[in-house]
C-alpha positions as CSV (number, residue, x, y, z in Angstrom):
1,X,0.0,0.0,0.0
2,X,1.2,3.5,-0.8
3,X,1.9,5.5,2.3
4,X,-0.5,8.4,3.0
5,X,0.9,11.9,2.3
6,X,1.4,12.5,6.1
7,X,3.9,9.6,6.4
8,X,7.1,10.2,4.6
9,X,10.8,9.2,4.4
10,X,13.5,8.9,7.0
11,X,15.9,11.5,8.4
12,X,18.2,10.9,11.4
13,X,17.7,13.2,14.4
14,X,19.2,13.0,17.9
15,X,16.7,12.8,20.8
16,X,16.8,15.6,23.3
17,X,16.5,15.5,27.1
18,X,12.8,15.1,27.7
19,X,12.3,12.1,25.5
20,X,15.5,10.4,26.7
21,X,14.3,10.9,30.3
22,X,11.0,9.3,29.4
23,X,12.8,6.4,27.9
24,X,14.4,5.8,31.3
25,X,11.0,5.6,32.8
26,X,9.9,3.0,30.3
27,X,9.8,-0.5,32.0
28,X,12.2,-2.9,30.4
29,X,10.4,-5.8,31.9
30,X,6.9,-4.9,30.6
31,X,4.6,-7.8,30.7
32,X,1.2,-6.9,29.1
33,X,-1.9,-8.5,30.4
34,X,-3.0,-9.8,27.0
35,X,-0.8,-11.6,24.5
36,X,-2.0,-9.4,21.6
37,X,-0.1,-6.5,23.2
38,X,3.3,-8.3,23.3
39,X,4.5,-6.6,20.1
40,X,3.8,-3.1,21.3
41,X,6.7,-1.0,22.8
42,X,6.6,-0.3,26.5
43,X,6.9,3.4,25.7
44,X,4.4,5.2,23.3
45,X,4.4,8.8,22.3
46,X,1.0,10.4,21.5
47,X,1.3,12.4,18.3
48,X,-1.7,14.6,18.0
49,X,-3.0,16.9,15.2
50,X,0.1,18.9,14.4
51,X,3.2,18.4,12.2
52,X,5.6,15.8,13.7
53,X,8.9,14.5,12.5
54,X,9.8,11.4,14.6
55,X,12.3,9.8,12.2
56,X,15.0,10.0,14.9
57,X,13.0,8.2,17.5
58,X,14.6,5.2,19.1
59,X,13.1,2.0,17.5
60,X,12.1,0.8,21.0
61,X,9.6,3.7,21.3
62,X,6.3,3.6,19.5
63,X,4.0,6.3,18.2
64,X,0.2,6.5,18.9
65,X,-0.8,9.0,16.3
66,X,-4.2,10.7,15.7
67,X,-5.4,9.1,12.5
68,X,-8.9,10.7,12.4
69,X,-11.6,12.5,14.3
70,X,-15.2,11.3,14.1
71,X,-17.9,13.7,15.2
72,X,-21.2,12.1,16.1
73,X,-24.5,13.9,16.5
74,X,-27.3,11.4,16.8
75,X,-27.0,9.2,13.7
76,X,-24.9,11.8,11.7
77,X,-21.3,10.7,11.4
78,X,-18.7,13.2,10.3
79,X,-15.1,12.2,9.5
80,X,-12.1,14.4,9.6
81,X,-8.9,12.6,8.6
82,X,-5.5,13.7,9.9
83,X,-4.5,16.9,8.2
84,X,-0.9,17.4,9.5
85,X,2.2,15.5,8.3
86,X,3.6,12.7,10.4
87,X,7.1,11.5,9.5
88,X,8.4,8.3,11.0
89,X,11.2,5.8,10.3
90,X,10.4,2.7,8.1
91,X,10.7,0.5,11.2
92,X,8.4,2.5,13.5
93,X,5.6,0.7,15.2
94,X,2.5,2.8,15.1
95,X,-0.9,2.8,16.8
96,X,-3.7,4.5,14.9
97,X,-5.9,6.6,17.2
98,X,-9.4,7.6,16.4
99,X,-10.9,10.5,18.4
100,X,-14.7,10.4,18.8
101,X,-16.5,13.6,19.8
102,X,-20.2,14.2,20.6
103,X,-21.9,17.5,21.5
104,X,-21.9,18.5,25.2
105,X,-25.7,18.5,25.3
106,X,-28.3,16.7,23.2
107,X,-27.7,14.7,20.1
108,X,-27.1,11.4,21.9
109,X,-25.5,8.7,19.6
110,X,-27.9,6.1,18.3
111,X,-27.3,2.4,17.5
112,X,-27.5,3.0,13.7
113,X,-24.3,4.9,13.9
114,X,-22.3,2.0,15.3
115,X,-21.7,0.1,12.0
116,X,-20.3,3.1,10.0
117,X,-18.1,4.2,12.9
118,X,-16.8,0.7,13.5
119,X,-16.0,0.5,9.8
120,X,-14.1,3.8,9.8
121,X,-12.1,2.7,12.9
122,X,-11.3,-0.7,11.5
123,X,-9.9,0.9,8.3
124,X,-7.1,2.6,10.3
125,X,-5.4,-0.7,10.9
126,X,-4.5,-0.9,7.2
127,X,-2.3,2.2,7.2
128,X,1.5,1.5,6.8
129,X,3.3,0.4,10.0
130,X,0.2,0.3,12.1
131,X,0.2,-2.6,14.5
132,X,-2.6,-1.6,16.9
133,X,-5.8,0.5,17.1
134,X,-6.8,2.9,19.8
135,X,-10.0,4.8,20.5
136,X,-10.2,8.1,22.4
137,X,-13.7,8.8,23.5
138,X,-14.7,10.5,26.7
139,X,-18.1,8.8,26.8
140,X,-20.6,10.2,29.3
141,X,-22.6,7.9,31.5
142,X,-25.5,8.0,29.1
143,X,-23.2,7.0,26.2
144,X,-21.6,4.0,27.8
145,X,-24.1,1.4,26.4
146,X,-23.4,2.8,22.9
147,X,-19.7,2.7,23.5
148,X,-19.7,-0.8,24.8
149,X,-21.6,-2.0,21.7
150,X,-19.3,0.0,19.4
151,X,-16.2,-1.6,21.0
152,X,-17.7,-5.1,20.3
153,X,-18.3,-4.1,16.7
154,X,-14.8,-2.8,16.3
155,X,-13.3,-6.0,17.7
156,X,-15.3,-8.1,15.3
157,X,-14.1,-6.0,12.3
158,X,-10.4,-5.8,13.2
159,X,-10.2,-9.5,14.1
160,X,-8.6,-11.4,16.9
161,X,-4.9,-10.5,16.1
162,X,-4.9,-6.7,16.2
163,X,-4.6,-5.1,19.7
164,X,-7.5,-2.8,20.6
165,X,-6.7,-0.1,23.2
166,X,-8.8,2.8,24.5
167,X,-8.0,5.9,26.5
168,X,-9.9,6.0,29.8
169,X,-10.9,8.7,32.2
170,X,-9.2,8.0,35.5
171,X,-12.6,7.6,37.2
172,X,-13.4,4.7,34.9
173,X,-10.5,2.8,36.5
174,X,-11.2,3.7,40.2
175,X,-14.6,3.0,41.7
176,X,-16.6,3.1,38.5
177,X,-15.0,0.2,36.6
178,X,-17.7,-0.2,33.9
179,X,-15.1,-1.5,31.5
180,X,-14.9,-5.0,32.9
181,X,-16.9,-6.7,30.1
182,X,-15.6,-4.9,27.0
183,X,-13.5,-6.8,24.4
184,X,-10.4,-4.5,24.6
185,X,-6.8,-5.4,25.4
186,X,-6.0,-2.3,27.6
187,X,-7.6,0.8,29.0
188,X,-5.1,3.7,29.4
189,X,-6.0,5.9,32.4
190,X,-5.2,9.5,31.5
191,X,-3.6,11.1,34.6
192,X,-3.3,14.6,33.3
193,X,-5.6,17.7,32.7
194,X,-7.5,16.7,35.9
195,X,-9.0,19.0,38.4
196,X,-7.7,19.6,42.0
197,X,-10.3,17.3,43.4
198,X,-9.0,14.3,41.3
199,X,-5.8,13.8,43.3
200,X,-7.0,10.3,44.4
201,X,-6.8,9.2,40.8
202,X,-3.2,10.1,40.6
203,X,-2.4,7.3,42.9
204,X,-2.8,5.0,40.0
205,X,0.6,6.3,38.8
206,X,2.4,4.7,41.7
207,X,-0.1,2.0,42.7
208,X,-1.7,0.3,39.7
209,X,-3.3,-2.4,41.8
210,X,-5.7,0.2,43.0
211,X,-7.3,0.3,39.6
212,X,-9.6,-2.0,37.6
213,X,-7.7,-4.9,36.1
214,X,-8.1,-3.7,32.5
215,X,-6.4,-0.4,33.5
216,X,-3.4,-1.9,35.2
217,X,-1.2,-2.6,32.1
218,X,-0.9,1.0,30.9
219,X,-0.7,4.6,32.0
220,X,-1.2,8.0,30.2
221,X,0.9,11.0,31.4
222,X,1.9,14.4,30.1
223,X,5.4,16.0,29.9
224,X,4.2,19.2,31.6
225,X,2.6,17.4,34.6
226,X,5.3,15.2,36.2
227,X,4.2,12.2,38.2
228,X,6.1,9.6,40.1
229,X,5.4,6.5,38.0
230,X,5.7,3.0,39.4
231,X,7.2,0.6,36.9
232,X,5.1,-2.5,37.6
233,X,5.5,-3.7,33.9
234,X,3.2,-1.0,32.6
235,X,3.2,0.5,29.1
236,X,3.6,4.3,29.3
237,X,1.8,6.6,26.9
238,X,3.1,10.2,26.9
239,X,1.5,13.4,25.7
240,X,3.4,16.6,24.9
241,X,1.7,20.0,24.9
242,X,4.2,21.0,22.2
243,X,5.2,19.2,19.1
244,X,7.5,16.3,19.7
245,X,9.7,17.7,16.9
246,X,10.6,20.6,19.4
247,X,12.2,18.0,21.6
248,X,14.5,16.7,18.9
249,X,17.8,18.3,18.1
């Protein structure tokens, strides 16, 4: 398959301090809960909607890149593919991320939207170098039934070999735990951009056993909100408020 316009050739770059420091945090003895995850690097960088040149990234570090954004209002599905260039090495291991957005009020998603959305998400696994699929959806309580059914549909479409990951609000992993019966391989609790009253959730960074089982194999953090992270064999996903290219020299 011909690479999309936002995946281009290779150019060598040296990694600067922040990324190197994160590599030291990455657990060398990672042992994912599910076998499908065995091929994923223990350290993943989230590459969001902005130009990124990661051709100098160490091959032991993966990239979870925003592939597309789906906006859903009722049964109306709108697709916005990635618009910014992403440059990676030919050996990079990529995770294609789909962001799902719904209006803050009204327009609750309906079951008829599940099939087209699942199809769009499944297609992302065919992009070059993609070895896993991730969904980023901050589903409200009223949207959980829809999301659960969507995840089952996506699993059917991508098959049994492709890892399926989702990002998770920290509250989903502590106390709530509504993800226990969904066919995913990991839920990544996002421990950043939280309010002052959410300090209890940050304990997941050092004590993964406090969270739901599906949340214990991974953790999402941000460069600008340092946390003391316990190794415990977890995969670390890292967000940067600035382009990763700015950290390369």
